[in-house]
BAKOL-681599 format. One record per residue (C-alpha): residue number from 1; x, y, z. Coordinates in pm, 1 decimal, m for minus. Last residue first. Layout:
REM BAKOL-681599
NUM  X  Y  Z
...
***
This chain:
REM BAKOL-681599
364  m13120.8  6425.6  m2308.6
363  m13059.4  6201.2  m2045.0
362  m13322.6  5940.2  m1956.3
361  m13507.4  5842.4  m1588.2
360  m13766.5  5565.7  m1559.7
359  m13973.1  5571.2  m1227.1
358  m14300.0  5318.6  m1189.4
357  m14511.8  5304.3  m874.0
356  m14603.3  5702.9  m793.2
355  m14930.9  5739.6  m578.0
354  m14984.6  6082.0  m668.6
353  m14714.5  6275.6  m696.8
352  m14531.5  6571.9  m467.1
351  m14171.6  6606.9  m494.9
350  m13892.5  6570.7  m216.1
349  m13548.2  6747.5  m201.1
348  m13399.1  6734.1  159.5
347  m13103.9  6553.9  m22.6
346  m13131.0  6255.4  184.4
345  m12856.9  6050.7  206.5
344  m12787.1  5728.6  84.4
343  m12496.8  5464.4  156.2
342  m12280.8  5293.6  m159.3
341  m11943.9  5303.1  6.7
340  m11759.2  5482.8  m233.2
339  m11981.1  5640.3  m466.6
338  m12200.9  5780.8  m188.3
337  m12515.5  5797.9  m304.4
336  m12737.3  6137.8  m299.3
335  m13090.3  6085.3  m196.7
334  m13409.2  6210.9  m379.2
333  m13737.5  6119.6  m231.7
332  m14062.1  6070.4  m439.4
331  m14384.1  6165.9  m257.4
330  m14739.4  6021.7  m295.5
329  m14712.6  5890.2  55.8
328  m14890.0  5575.5  m33.1
327  m14635.1  5511.9  m322.2
326  m14336.1  5611.5  m183.8
325  m14149.0  5663.9  m558.9
324  m13742.0  5646.4  m460.1
323  m13497.1  5862.1  m652.8
322  m13136.9  5768.1  m593.8
321  m12867.2  6007.5  m701.4
320  m12508.3  6052.9  m850.1
319  m12491.7  5757.7  m1058.9
318  m12447.4  5933.6  m1385.3
317  m12751.5  5747.3  m1541.3
316  m12952.0  5876.8  m1256.3
315  m13067.3  5555.2  m1000.8
314  m13409.6  5427.2  m1009.0
313  m13718.4  5349.6  m736.0
312  m14014.9  5171.3  m762.8
311  m14290.3  5040.0  m492.1
310  m14157.4  5222.6  m183.1
309  m14476.6  5213.6  40.2
308  m14449.1  5497.1  309.1
307  m14208.9  5755.9  300.2
306  m13875.7  5870.1  453.7
305  m13709.6  5587.5  222.7
304  m13546.4  5461.1  538.5
303  m13203.9  5323.9  477.4
302  m13028.8  4998.8  531.8
301  m12679.5  4918.7  556.0
300  m12395.9  4761.5  396.5
299  m12428.8  4387.0  387.4
298  m12216.2  4223.2  159.1
297  m12325.1  4029.3  m178.4
296  m12165.8  3766.7  m385.9
295  m12080.2  3825.7  m751.8
294  m11739.2  3654.1  m722.0
293  m11525.2  3862.8  m923.2
292  m11720.6  4197.0  m889.6
291  m11822.9  4150.7  m561.5
290  m12104.1  4356.8  m460.9
289  m12157.3  4615.2  m193.7
288  m12527.3  4522.4  m54.3
287  m12797.3  4827.6  18.1
286  m13142.0  4777.4  196.8
285  m13397.5  5055.4  97.2
284  m13638.7  5134.7  359.2
283  m14017.7  5132.1  429.7
282  m14034.0  4839.1  647.2
281  m14400.0  4774.3  519.2
280  m14275.8  4780.0  156.5
279  m13878.0  4670.2  168.3
278  m13723.2  4792.2  m168.8
277  m13376.5  4658.8  m293.6
276  m13063.3  4791.7  m383.3
275  m12730.1  4672.6  m534.3
274  m12377.8  4833.6  m480.6
273  m12082.6  4786.4  m717.0
272  m12173.7  4738.4  m1047.5
271  m12079.5  5076.0  m1164.7
270  m12402.8  5184.6  m1311.7
269  m12548.3  5076.8  m949.9
268  m12779.1  4798.1  m928.0
267  m13176.0  4799.5  m903.8
266  m13416.2  4575.4  m731.7
265  m13808.4  4658.1  m674.2
264  m14076.6  4569.7  m503.5
263  m14027.6  4316.6  m127.7
262  m14279.3  4248.0  104.8
261  m14321.8  4393.9  454.2
260  m14486.0  4209.0  771.1
259  m14481.4  3865.0  729.6
258  m14084.9  3913.8  644.0
257  m14053.7  3952.6  1038.4
256  m13803.6  4253.5  1092.7
255  m13539.8  4168.0  1402.0
254  m13309.2  4031.7  1142.2
253  m13282.2  4341.9  957.6
252  m13490.1  4322.8  605.0
251  m13345.7  4207.1  244.5
250  m13215.2  3927.0  362.5
249  m12918.5  3732.5  188.8
248  m12938.3  3426.7  m76.1
247  m12616.6  3325.9  m249.6
246  m12493.8  3177.4  m564.6
245  m12814.2  3045.4  m768.0
244  m12733.2  2912.7  m1108.5
243  m12868.0  3086.8  m1422.1
242  m12800.9  2922.4  m1747.9
241  m12839.1  3120.0  m2090.1
240  m12590.8  2892.4  m2253.2
239  m12331.3  3140.7  m2402.7
238  m12438.3  3401.6  m2143.5
237  m12369.9  3188.7  m1846.3
236  m12508.0  3400.3  m1558.7
235  m12422.7  3333.8  m1227.4
234  m12727.4  3445.2  m932.7
233  m12728.2  3646.6  m614.8
232  m13046.8  3587.4  m433.1
231  m13218.3  3882.1  m258.6
230  m13462.1  3829.9  12.4
229  m13788.7  3948.5  128.7
228  m13938.8  3614.0  198.2
227  m14274.9  3701.3  m39.6
226  m14119.0  3976.5  m298.1
225  m13793.4  3785.0  m370.5
224  m13559.8  4016.4  m526.7
223  m13355.1  3884.0  m802.4
222  m12990.2  3919.7  m872.3
221  m12769.8  3859.0  m1196.2
220  m12449.7  3786.2  m1239.9
219  m12133.5  3767.8  m1510.1
218  m12240.0  4033.8  m1774.8
217  m12002.5  4333.8  m1607.7
216  m12332.2  4562.0  m1596.7
215  m12458.5  4292.4  m1304.0
214  m12817.9  4186.3  m1477.8
213  m13142.8  4272.9  m1265.4
212  m13452.3  4066.5  m1168.8
211  m13781.9  4172.1  m1047.6
210  m14046.3  3970.3  m859.4
209  m13933.2  3624.2  m764.6
208  m14215.6  3487.5  m476.0
207  m13949.0  3307.7  m247.4
206  m14251.9  3074.7  m95.2
205  m14020.9  2788.1  m191.2
204  m13691.4  2882.6  m268.3
203  m13584.3  2910.4  m646.1
202  m13682.4  2676.9  m944.3
201  m13486.5  2780.3  m1235.4
200  m13636.8  2668.7  m1572.0
199  m13503.6  2605.2  m1917.9
198  m13557.6  2711.9  m2272.1
197  m13888.3  2768.4  m2440.7
196  m13885.5  2928.8  m2763.4
195  m14002.4  3291.7  m2721.6
194  m14113.3  3403.9  m3089.7
193  m14040.6  3777.7  m3263.5
192  m14020.0  3552.1  m3583.6
191  m13682.5  3666.5  m3692.9
190  m13523.9  3771.5  m3348.6
189  m13659.6  3389.1  m3168.0
188  m13568.0  3474.3  m2778.4
187  m13439.9  3203.1  m2659.3
186  m13667.2  3177.2  m2329.3
185  m13592.8  3099.3  m1961.1
184  m13842.3  3081.7  m1655.1
183  m13710.9  3220.5  m1331.4
182  m13929.8  2994.5  m1073.5
181  m14133.5  3043.8  m793.0
180  m14437.2  2927.8  m938.5
179  m14685.3  3247.4  m843.0
178  m14388.3  3501.9  m858.0
177  m14264.4  3410.7  m1163.7
176  m13956.6  3574.9  m1313.7
175  m13952.0  3585.4  m1672.7
174  m13642.9  3547.7  m1875.3
173  m13558.2  3638.1  m2235.7
172  m13266.8  3524.9  m2419.7
171  m13034.8  3629.3  m2682.4
170  m13043.3  4006.0  m2650.1
169  m12666.1  3991.8  m2521.4
168  m12725.8  4208.5  m2219.8
167  m13029.2  4002.9  m2097.8
166  m13374.2  4020.3  m2197.0
165  m13652.2  4141.7  m1980.0
164  m13992.8  4009.9  m1788.2
163  m14139.8  4043.8  m1465.9
162  m14422.5  4017.9  m1234.1
161  m14537.8  3663.0  m1362.2
160  m14836.4  3522.7  m1139.6
159  m14843.8  3152.3  m1225.3
158  m15114.1  2984.2  m1016.6
157  m15252.0  2992.1  m631.8
156  m14925.4  3154.5  m517.9
155  m15018.0  3484.9  m327.1
154  m15361.0  3337.0  m71.1
153  m15206.0  3004.7  m51.1
152  m14849.4  3056.9  m18.8
151  m14675.2  2709.8  m138.5
150  m14636.7  2780.8  m491.5
149  m14849.9  2690.0  m810.8
148  m14815.9  2555.6  m1128.7
147  m14856.0  2631.7  m1516.6
146  m14728.0  2886.6  m1722.4
145  m14852.7  3043.9  m2035.4
144  m14683.7  3206.9  m2340.8
143  m14729.3  3462.4  m2605.5
142  m14628.0  3540.2  m2929.8
141  m14629.4  3781.6  m3227.2
140  m14843.9  4009.4  m3060.2
139  m15035.0  4286.7  m3235.4
138  m14771.4  4554.9  m3349.3
137  m14633.6  4845.9  m3122.2
136  m14585.0  5178.7  m3250.7
135  m14242.3  5316.4  m3268.0
134  m14194.2  5484.1  m3587.5
133  m14008.2  5169.2  m3713.6
132  m14267.5  4902.8  m3580.4
131  m14214.6  4744.2  m3305.4
130  m14279.3  4362.5  m3274.0
129  m14484.9  4273.7  m2955.9
128  m14388.0  3975.1  m2726.6
127  m14615.8  3815.1  m2440.9
126  m14596.2  3724.3  m2090.0
125  m14817.1  3466.1  m1842.4
124  m15107.5  3484.9  m2124.1
123  m15447.0  3521.1  m1916.7
122  m15534.8  3621.7  m1594.5
121  m15302.1  3795.1  m1361.1
120  m14942.5  3896.5  m1330.8
119  m14897.9  3960.7  m1698.6
118  m14563.1  4016.9  m1802.3
117  m14492.2  4208.2  m2125.3
116  m14229.9  4238.4  m2379.4
115  m14171.3  4489.8  m2642.9
114  m13926.5  4398.6  m2945.6
113  m13728.3  4605.1  m3218.6
112  m13543.5  4801.7  m2948.4
111  m13219.4  4638.6  m3036.0
110  m13171.5  4573.0  m2701.5
109  m13457.8  4462.6  m2642.7
108  m13754.7  4627.0  m2458.8
107  m13943.5  4613.8  m2137.4
106  m14270.8  4594.7  m1997.6
105  m14438.8  4520.7  m1650.8
104  m14744.3  4414.6  m1437.3
103  m15019.4  4378.3  m1669.1
102  m15301.0  4295.1  m1416.6
101  m15472.6  4109.2  m1661.5
100  m15359.0  3870.2  m1988.3
99  m15324.9  3904.6  m2385.6
98  m15105.8  4243.5  m2375.8
97  m15396.1  4432.1  m2585.0
96  m15226.4  4683.5  m2842.8
95  m15174.7  5057.8  m2826.0
94  m15108.2  5369.8  m3026.3
93  m14901.4  5680.9  m3128.9
92  m14941.0  5898.1  m2808.1
91  m14656.3  6206.4  m2826.4
90  m14465.7  6237.2  m2516.4
89  m14269.7  6525.9  m2443.5
88  m13924.9  6505.1  m2375.8
87  m13834.3  6882.5  m2422.7
86  m13531.7  6797.3  m2730.8
85  m13590.3  6463.5  m2831.8
84  m13971.4  6464.7  m2798.2
83  m14067.7  6094.4  m2682.2
82  m14326.4  5926.9  m2940.3
81  m14505.4  5720.3  m2696.1
80  m14639.8  5347.3  m2714.1
79  m14980.7  5200.1  m2515.0
78  m14924.1  4819.2  m2392.7
77  m15280.5  4730.6  m2278.2
76  m15448.6  4482.4  m1991.4
75  m15744.5  4247.8  m2029.8
74  m16014.9  4154.4  m1810.5
73  m15996.0  4511.9  m1677.2
72  m16115.0  4573.8  m1299.2
71  m15767.4  4542.2  m1205.9
70  m15628.6  4817.7  m1418.0
69  m15262.3  4751.6  m1503.8
68  m15216.8  4998.5  m1827.1
67  m14858.2  4931.1  m1949.3
66  m14643.5  5194.6  m2077.2
65  m14406.3  5209.9  m2373.4
64  m14180.7  5531.4  m2408.7
63  m14006.5  5606.2  m2738.7
62  m13692.0  5784.9  m2875.9
61  m13461.6  5738.8  m2636.9
60  m13218.2  5505.3  m2859.5
59  m13200.7  5240.9  m2616.8
58  m13599.5  5267.3  m2561.0
57  m13820.6  5344.4  m2279.2
56  m13985.4  5122.7  m1986.6
55  m14320.2  5186.5  m1788.4
54  m14489.9  5022.2  m1568.0
53  m14806.5  5113.3  m1367.0
52  m14951.7  5308.9  m1631.4
51  m15279.2  5319.0  m1473.5
50  m15529.9  5461.4  m1735.8
49  m15331.3  5755.7  m1934.3
48  m15384.7  6092.2  m1913.9
47  m15030.3  6249.2  m2005.3
46  m14940.0  6513.2  m1746.6
45  m14793.2  6854.4  m1902.6
44  m14424.3  6903.0  m1897.2
43  m14105.4  6953.7  m1699.5
42  m14233.1  6975.7  m1317.9
41  m13898.5  7016.5  m1105.2
40  m13718.1  6735.7  m924.5
39  m13388.1  6878.1  m698.2
38  m13102.1  6663.4  m676.4
37  m12882.8  6977.8  m646.5
36  m12629.0  6971.8  m850.6
35  m12790.1  6728.6  m1110.9
34  m13122.5  6908.4  m1124.2
33  m13341.8  6633.7  m1224.9
32  m13642.3  6722.3  m1494.4
31  m13980.9  6549.6  m1375.9
30  m14294.1  6401.2  m1597.7
29  m14593.6  6306.0  m1494.2
28  m14745.4  5952.0  m1644.5
27  m15163.7  5922.2  m1560.7
26  m15396.0  6111.9  m1359.2
25  m15353.3  6040.6  m1006.3
24  m15578.8  6091.5  m746.7
23  m15562.1  5745.3  m573.8
22  m15646.8  5589.8  m282.4
21  m15559.8  5283.3  m78.3
20  m15388.9  5110.1  m381.8
19  m15300.3  4694.5  m294.1
18  m15646.2  4610.2  m398.4
17  m15676.6  4826.4  m673.5
16  m15846.1  5155.4  m738.9
15  m15771.8  5358.5  m1064.6
14  m15522.4  5603.8  m1184.2
13  m15195.4  5438.1  m1049.7
12  m14910.7  5610.9  m1141.5
11  m14584.6  5615.4  m1356.1
10  m14328.1  5865.3  m1351.3
9  m14080.0  5970.7  m1642.7
8  m13783.9  6138.7  m1478.8
7  m13597.3  6358.0  m1728.1
6  m13186.9  6460.9  m1697.5
5  m13068.2  6779.0  m1934.2
4  m12709.1  6783.4  m1932.1
3  m12563.1  7124.9  m1879.1
2  m12412.1  7067.4  m1533.9
1  m12274.2  7306.2  m1313.4
***
Protein backbone atom coordinates (compact mmCIF):
# COMPACT_ATOMS: atom_id res chain seq x y z
CA UNK A 1 0.00 0.00 0.00
CA UNK A 2 1.27 3.48 -0.85
CA UNK A 3 1.32 6.28 1.73
CA UNK A 4 1.77 9.02 -0.88
CA UNK A 5 -1.01 11.49 -1.55
CA UNK A 6 -1.42 12.12 -5.27
CA UNK A 7 -3.84 14.88 -6.22
CA UNK A 8 -5.41 15.64 -9.58
CA UNK A 9 -6.55 19.15 -10.50
CA UNK A 10 -9.03 19.29 -13.37
CA UNK A 11 -9.66 22.40 -15.47
CA UNK A 12 -13.01 22.65 -17.27
CA UNK A 13 -15.09 24.78 -19.61
CA UNK A 14 -17.80 26.68 -17.74
CA UNK A 15 -18.86 28.83 -20.71
CA UNK A 16 -20.03 27.79 -24.19
CA UNK A 17 -17.41 27.76 -26.94
CA UNK A 18 -17.36 26.71 -30.62
CA UNK A 19 -15.84 23.32 -29.73
CA UNK A 20 -17.90 22.74 -26.56
CA UNK A 21 -21.31 21.11 -27.02
CA UNK A 22 -22.75 21.69 -23.54
CA UNK A 23 -21.19 22.38 -20.18
CA UNK A 24 -22.33 22.23 -16.58
CA UNK A 25 -18.89 22.65 -15.07
CA UNK A 26 -18.16 25.14 -12.28
CA UNK A 27 -14.38 25.54 -12.40
CA UNK A 28 -11.46 23.52 -10.99
CA UNK A 29 -12.18 20.09 -9.53
CA UNK A 30 -9.82 18.23 -7.17
CA UNK A 31 -9.46 14.46 -6.85
CA UNK A 32 -7.13 12.08 -5.04
CA UNK A 33 -5.60 9.17 -6.95
CA UNK A 34 -5.36 5.78 -5.27
CA UNK A 35 -1.99 4.41 -6.40
CA UNK A 36 -2.99 0.86 -5.54
CA UNK A 37 -6.14 0.76 -7.68
CA UNK A 38 -6.12 3.82 -9.95
CA UNK A 39 -9.44 5.06 -8.56
CA UNK A 40 -10.14 8.79 -8.37
CA UNK A 41 -12.06 10.20 -5.41
CA UNK A 42 -13.25 13.79 -4.82
CA UNK A 43 -10.75 15.54 -2.56
CA UNK A 44 -12.23 18.93 -1.79
CA UNK A 45 -14.65 21.62 -2.82
CA UNK A 46 -14.91 22.75 -6.43
CA UNK A 47 -13.21 26.09 -7.02
CA UNK A 48 -15.50 28.43 -8.98
CA UNK A 49 -13.61 30.02 -11.89
CA UNK A 50 -14.54 31.05 -15.43
CA UNK A 51 -13.47 28.35 -17.92
CA UNK A 52 -10.07 27.36 -16.45
CA UNK A 53 -9.09 25.53 -19.64
CA UNK A 54 -5.41 25.16 -18.82
CA UNK A 55 -3.56 24.79 -15.52
CA UNK A 56 0.04 24.63 -14.40
CA UNK A 57 1.67 23.95 -11.03
CA UNK A 58 4.96 25.39 -9.81
CA UNK A 59 7.91 23.08 -9.26
CA UNK A 60 7.73 23.92 -5.55
CA UNK A 61 4.12 22.60 -5.55
CA UNK A 62 3.09 25.73 -3.66
CA UNK A 63 1.07 27.50 -6.36
CA UNK A 64 -1.29 26.79 -9.24
CA UNK A 65 -2.03 29.09 -12.19
CA UNK A 66 -5.06 28.92 -14.46
CA UNK A 67 -6.00 30.62 -17.70
CA UNK A 68 -9.63 31.62 -18.24
CA UNK A 69 -10.45 30.84 -21.86
CA UNK A 70 -13.84 32.44 -22.36
CA UNK A 71 -14.53 32.91 -26.06
CA UNK A 72 -16.92 35.78 -25.44
CA UNK A 73 -14.21 37.81 -23.66
CA UNK A 74 -11.96 40.16 -25.63
CA UNK A 75 -9.14 39.41 -23.19
CA UNK A 76 -8.37 36.37 -21.06
CA UNK A 77 -7.02 36.23 -17.52
CA UNK A 78 -4.37 34.32 -15.59
CA UNK A 79 -5.34 33.55 -11.99
CA UNK A 80 -3.01 32.55 -9.13
CA UNK A 81 -3.83 30.18 -6.28
CA UNK A 82 -1.94 28.95 -3.23
CA UNK A 83 -1.89 25.17 -2.69
CA UNK A 84 -2.38 23.98 0.89
CA UNK A 85 0.66 21.69 1.50
CA UNK A 86 -1.42 19.27 3.61
CA UNK A 87 -4.76 19.11 1.86
CA UNK A 88 -4.09 20.48 -1.62
CA UNK A 89 -6.95 22.97 -1.27
CA UNK A 90 -6.68 26.10 -3.41
CA UNK A 91 -6.84 29.68 -2.11
CA UNK A 92 -7.24 32.54 -4.55
CA UNK A 93 -4.43 35.14 -4.62
CA UNK A 94 -4.99 37.44 -7.62
CA UNK A 95 -5.30 37.63 -11.39
CA UNK A 96 -4.01 39.64 -14.36
CA UNK A 97 -5.14 40.19 -17.97
CA UNK A 98 -3.31 37.99 -20.50
CA UNK A 99 -3.11 40.69 -23.23
CA UNK A 100 -4.89 38.39 -25.64
CA UNK A 101 -8.08 36.40 -26.13
CA UNK A 102 -8.78 32.66 -25.91
CA UNK A 103 -5.80 32.12 -23.59
CA UNK A 104 -5.05 28.46 -24.26
CA UNK A 105 -1.91 27.56 -22.27
CA UNK A 106 0.04 28.53 -19.17
CA UNK A 107 3.42 27.29 -17.92
CA UNK A 108 6.08 28.38 -15.43
CA UNK A 109 9.85 28.58 -15.74
CA UNK A 110 12.09 26.11 -13.94
CA UNK A 111 12.83 28.57 -11.10
CA UNK A 112 9.16 29.53 -10.48
CA UNK A 113 9.95 33.17 -11.25
CA UNK A 114 7.76 33.67 -14.32
CA UNK A 115 4.50 32.41 -15.80
CA UNK A 116 4.05 32.27 -19.58
CA UNK A 117 0.72 32.43 -21.42
CA UNK A 118 -0.10 31.56 -25.05
CA UNK A 119 -3.09 33.40 -26.51
CA UNK A 120 -4.84 31.51 -29.30
CA UNK A 121 -7.12 34.38 -30.32
CA UNK A 122 -6.57 38.09 -30.92
CA UNK A 123 -4.04 40.32 -29.19
CA UNK A 124 -0.53 39.32 -28.14
CA UNK A 125 0.53 35.81 -29.16
CA UNK A 126 2.37 35.24 -25.87
CA UNK A 127 3.11 37.10 -22.65
CA UNK A 128 5.42 36.85 -19.62
CA UNK A 129 4.25 37.44 -16.03
CA UNK A 130 6.69 37.86 -13.12
CA UNK A 131 5.61 36.01 -9.98
CA UNK A 132 5.61 37.49 -6.48
CA UNK A 133 7.09 35.72 -3.47
CA UNK A 134 3.56 34.84 -2.31
CA UNK A 135 2.75 33.36 -5.74
CA UNK A 136 0.73 36.32 -6.95
CA UNK A 137 0.92 37.34 -10.60
CA UNK A 138 2.43 40.72 -11.54
CA UNK A 139 1.28 42.50 -14.69
CA UNK A 140 2.96 41.31 -17.88
CA UNK A 141 6.62 42.30 -18.17
CA UNK A 142 6.73 41.47 -21.89
CA UNK A 143 4.62 40.21 -24.77
CA UNK A 144 5.18 39.21 -28.39
CA UNK A 145 3.04 38.89 -31.48
CA UNK A 146 3.56 36.62 -34.46
CA UNK A 147 2.68 37.57 -38.03
CA UNK A 148 1.69 35.29 -40.88
CA UNK A 149 -0.80 32.61 -41.85
CA UNK A 150 -0.89 29.00 -43.00
CA UNK A 151 -2.41 26.97 -45.81
CA UNK A 152 -5.55 25.93 -43.90
CA UNK A 153 -7.92 28.82 -44.64
CA UNK A 154 -10.33 28.20 -41.76
CA UNK A 155 -7.83 27.46 -39.01
CA UNK A 156 -4.66 29.27 -40.12
CA UNK A 157 -5.93 32.73 -41.02
CA UNK A 158 -3.39 34.30 -38.65
CA UNK A 159 -1.19 33.49 -35.67
CA UNK A 160 -2.78 31.08 -33.20
CA UNK A 161 -0.27 30.43 -30.43
CA UNK A 162 -1.31 27.20 -28.73
CA UNK A 163 1.39 26.47 -26.17
CA UNK A 164 4.42 28.07 -24.55
CA UNK A 165 7.07 26.52 -22.35
CA UNK A 166 10.68 26.87 -21.24
CA UNK A 167 13.33 24.27 -22.00
CA UNK A 168 14.82 22.14 -19.19
CA UNK A 169 17.85 24.46 -18.85
CA UNK A 170 15.58 27.50 -18.31
CA UNK A 171 17.39 29.39 -21.08
CA UNK A 172 14.93 29.18 -23.97
CA UNK A 173 11.17 29.60 -24.31
CA UNK A 174 9.26 27.94 -27.18
CA UNK A 175 5.89 28.92 -28.61
CA UNK A 176 4.09 26.42 -30.84
CA UNK A 177 1.98 28.47 -33.24
CA UNK A 178 -0.78 26.50 -34.92
CA UNK A 179 -1.72 29.37 -37.22
CA UNK A 180 1.65 29.85 -38.92
CA UNK A 181 3.07 26.29 -38.70
CA UNK A 182 6.10 27.41 -36.70
CA UNK A 183 7.84 26.81 -33.39
CA UNK A 184 9.18 30.18 -32.32
CA UNK A 185 12.17 30.25 -29.97
CA UNK A 186 12.98 33.09 -27.56
CA UNK A 187 15.84 33.55 -25.13
CA UNK A 188 14.56 34.31 -21.65
CA UNK A 189 15.92 37.49 -20.08
CA UNK A 190 15.70 36.50 -16.41
CA UNK A 191 16.62 39.96 -15.13
CA UNK A 192 13.88 41.86 -16.93
CA UNK A 193 11.34 39.13 -17.67
CA UNK A 194 11.58 39.59 -21.42
CA UNK A 195 11.46 37.29 -24.44
CA UNK A 196 14.36 37.97 -26.82
CA UNK A 197 13.65 36.81 -30.37
CA UNK A 198 16.08 34.03 -31.32
CA UNK A 199 14.93 31.62 -34.06
CA UNK A 200 11.96 30.04 -35.82
CA UNK A 201 11.50 26.46 -36.98
CA UNK A 202 9.16 26.05 -39.95
CA UNK A 203 7.07 22.89 -39.69
CA UNK A 204 5.20 21.03 -42.45
CA UNK A 205 2.55 23.16 -44.16
CA UNK A 206 -0.85 22.53 -42.60
CA UNK A 207 0.58 20.68 -39.58
CA UNK A 208 -0.84 23.07 -36.98
CA UNK A 209 1.70 22.51 -34.15
CA UNK A 210 -0.22 22.41 -30.88
CA UNK A 211 1.73 21.08 -27.86
CA UNK A 212 5.39 20.13 -27.32
CA UNK A 213 7.24 18.09 -24.70
CA UNK A 214 10.94 17.65 -23.94
CA UNK A 215 12.51 14.24 -23.35
CA UNK A 216 13.85 13.65 -19.81
CA UNK A 217 17.38 13.19 -21.22
CA UNK A 218 17.34 16.77 -22.52
CA UNK A 219 18.33 15.77 -26.06
CA UNK A 220 15.01 15.69 -27.88
CA UNK A 221 11.57 17.28 -28.08
CA UNK A 222 8.30 16.10 -29.61
CA UNK A 223 5.51 18.21 -31.09
CA UNK A 224 2.00 17.12 -32.02
CA UNK A 225 0.26 18.51 -35.10
CA UNK A 226 -3.42 19.19 -34.53
CA UNK A 227 -4.40 19.66 -38.16
CA UNK A 228 -2.52 16.85 -39.93
CA UNK A 229 -2.57 14.38 -37.00
CA UNK A 230 1.18 13.88 -36.75
CA UNK A 231 3.95 13.71 -34.18
CA UNK A 232 7.36 15.12 -35.08
CA UNK A 233 10.54 14.14 -33.26
CA UNK A 234 13.03 17.01 -32.90
CA UNK A 235 16.67 17.16 -31.90
CA UNK A 236 17.38 19.80 -29.24
CA UNK A 237 20.66 21.67 -28.71
CA UNK A 238 20.56 23.19 -25.25
CA UNK A 239 23.59 25.38 -25.95
CA UNK A 240 22.08 27.14 -28.96
CA UNK A 241 18.35 26.50 -28.52
CA UNK A 242 18.23 24.96 -32.00
CA UNK A 243 15.52 22.44 -32.89
CA UNK A 244 15.71 20.24 -35.99
CA UNK A 245 13.18 17.75 -37.33
CA UNK A 246 14.28 14.11 -37.15
CA UNK A 247 11.16 12.15 -38.01
CA UNK A 248 7.42 12.59 -38.55
CA UNK A 249 4.92 9.83 -37.77
CA UNK A 250 1.14 9.44 -37.93
CA UNK A 251 -1.02 9.83 -34.85
CA UNK A 252 -3.92 8.04 -36.52
CA UNK A 253 -4.17 4.52 -37.97
CA UNK A 254 -3.42 4.32 -41.69
CA UNK A 255 -7.08 3.79 -42.61
CA UNK A 256 -8.34 6.87 -40.68
CA UNK A 257 -8.28 10.31 -42.31
CA UNK A 258 -7.00 13.33 -40.43
CA UNK A 259 -10.02 15.19 -41.83
CA UNK A 260 -12.20 13.32 -39.31
CA UNK A 261 -9.98 13.67 -36.26
CA UNK A 262 -7.77 16.33 -34.70
CA UNK A 263 -4.88 15.83 -32.31
CA UNK A 264 -4.88 17.32 -28.82
CA UNK A 265 -2.25 16.70 -26.16
CA UNK A 266 1.14 14.96 -26.13
CA UNK A 267 2.86 13.46 -23.09
CA UNK A 268 6.10 11.58 -22.49
CA UNK A 269 6.46 8.90 -19.84
CA UNK A 270 8.69 9.89 -16.87
CA UNK A 271 11.12 7.16 -17.95
CA UNK A 272 11.39 8.77 -21.39
CA UNK A 273 10.56 5.43 -23.00
CA UNK A 274 7.11 6.21 -24.44
CA UNK A 275 5.25 9.04 -26.19
CA UNK A 276 1.45 9.35 -26.11
CA UNK A 277 -0.65 11.52 -28.43
CA UNK A 278 -4.37 12.28 -28.24
CA UNK A 279 -6.82 11.90 -31.15
CA UNK A 280 -10.14 13.77 -30.91
CA UNK A 281 -12.55 12.14 -33.33
CA UNK A 282 -10.85 8.76 -33.44
CA UNK A 283 -11.05 9.03 -29.62
CA UNK A 284 -7.79 7.26 -28.95
CA UNK A 285 -4.26 7.65 -27.67
CA UNK A 286 -1.47 6.65 -30.03
CA UNK A 287 1.56 5.06 -28.35
CA UNK A 288 5.14 5.21 -29.62
CA UNK A 289 8.32 3.80 -28.11
CA UNK A 290 11.23 6.26 -27.92
CA UNK A 291 14.82 5.41 -28.86
CA UNK A 292 16.85 7.11 -26.13
CA UNK A 293 19.92 7.41 -28.39
CA UNK A 294 18.41 8.61 -31.68
CA UNK A 295 15.16 10.11 -30.44
CA UNK A 296 13.24 8.28 -33.15
CA UNK A 297 9.80 6.73 -32.59
CA UNK A 298 8.56 3.19 -33.17
CA UNK A 299 4.84 2.48 -33.31
CA UNK A 300 3.39 0.50 -30.38
CA UNK A 301 -0.37 0.79 -30.84
CA UNK A 302 -3.60 2.70 -30.27
CA UNK A 303 -5.80 2.63 -27.19
CA UNK A 304 -9.43 3.74 -27.13
CA UNK A 305 -10.00 6.41 -24.50
CA UNK A 306 -13.38 4.84 -23.70
CA UNK A 307 -15.05 8.19 -24.21
CA UNK A 308 -15.40 11.09 -26.60
CA UNK A 309 -12.93 13.91 -27.38
CA UNK A 310 -9.78 13.21 -25.34
CA UNK A 311 -8.58 16.79 -25.00
CA UNK A 312 -5.97 16.37 -22.27
CA UNK A 313 -4.34 13.57 -20.30
CA UNK A 314 -1.71 13.13 -17.62
CA UNK A 315 0.71 10.51 -16.30
CA UNK A 316 1.04 10.26 -12.53
CA UNK A 317 4.51 11.05 -11.10
CA UNK A 318 5.24 7.35 -10.45
CA UNK A 319 4.59 6.52 -14.11
CA UNK A 320 2.06 3.83 -13.20
CA UNK A 321 -1.18 5.42 -14.40
CA UNK A 322 -2.49 7.40 -17.34
CA UNK A 323 -5.54 9.59 -16.69
CA UNK A 324 -7.52 10.67 -19.76
CA UNK A 325 -10.04 13.50 -19.76
CA UNK A 326 -12.82 12.86 -22.29
CA UNK A 327 -14.26 16.33 -22.80
CA UNK A 328 -17.55 15.37 -24.48
CA UNK A 329 -18.21 12.31 -22.29
CA UNK A 330 -17.70 14.21 -19.00
CA UNK A 331 -15.37 11.46 -17.78
CA UNK A 332 -11.82 10.82 -16.66
CA UNK A 333 -10.72 7.25 -17.36
CA UNK A 334 -7.78 5.62 -15.56
CA UNK A 335 -5.41 3.27 -17.40
CA UNK A 336 -2.51 1.26 -16.01
CA UNK A 337 0.75 1.70 -17.96
CA UNK A 338 2.82 -1.35 -18.83
CA UNK A 339 6.34 -0.28 -17.88
CA UNK A 340 7.95 -2.49 -20.54
CA UNK A 341 5.72 -2.03 -23.57
CA UNK A 342 3.93 1.26 -22.89
CA UNK A 343 0.54 -0.36 -23.53
CA UNK A 344 -2.46 0.96 -21.61
CA UNK A 345 -4.95 -1.25 -19.78
CA UNK A 346 -8.21 0.16 -18.38
CA UNK A 347 -8.45 -0.20 -14.60
CA UNK A 348 -12.23 -0.06 -14.70
CA UNK A 349 -12.27 3.21 -12.76
CA UNK A 350 -14.08 6.14 -14.36
CA UNK A 351 -14.67 9.49 -12.64
CA UNK A 352 -17.48 11.85 -13.63
CA UNK A 353 -16.37 15.45 -14.30
CA UNK A 354 -18.13 18.01 -16.54
CA UNK A 355 -16.07 18.93 -19.64
CA UNK A 356 -12.60 17.93 -18.35
CA UNK A 357 -10.09 19.80 -20.54
CA UNK A 358 -6.88 19.98 -18.46
CA UNK A 359 -5.41 17.48 -15.99
CA UNK A 360 -2.48 18.22 -13.64
CA UNK A 361 -1.09 15.85 -10.99
CA UNK A 362 1.11 16.44 -7.95
CA UNK A 363 2.36 14.37 -5.04
CA UNK A 364 2.09 15.95 -1.60
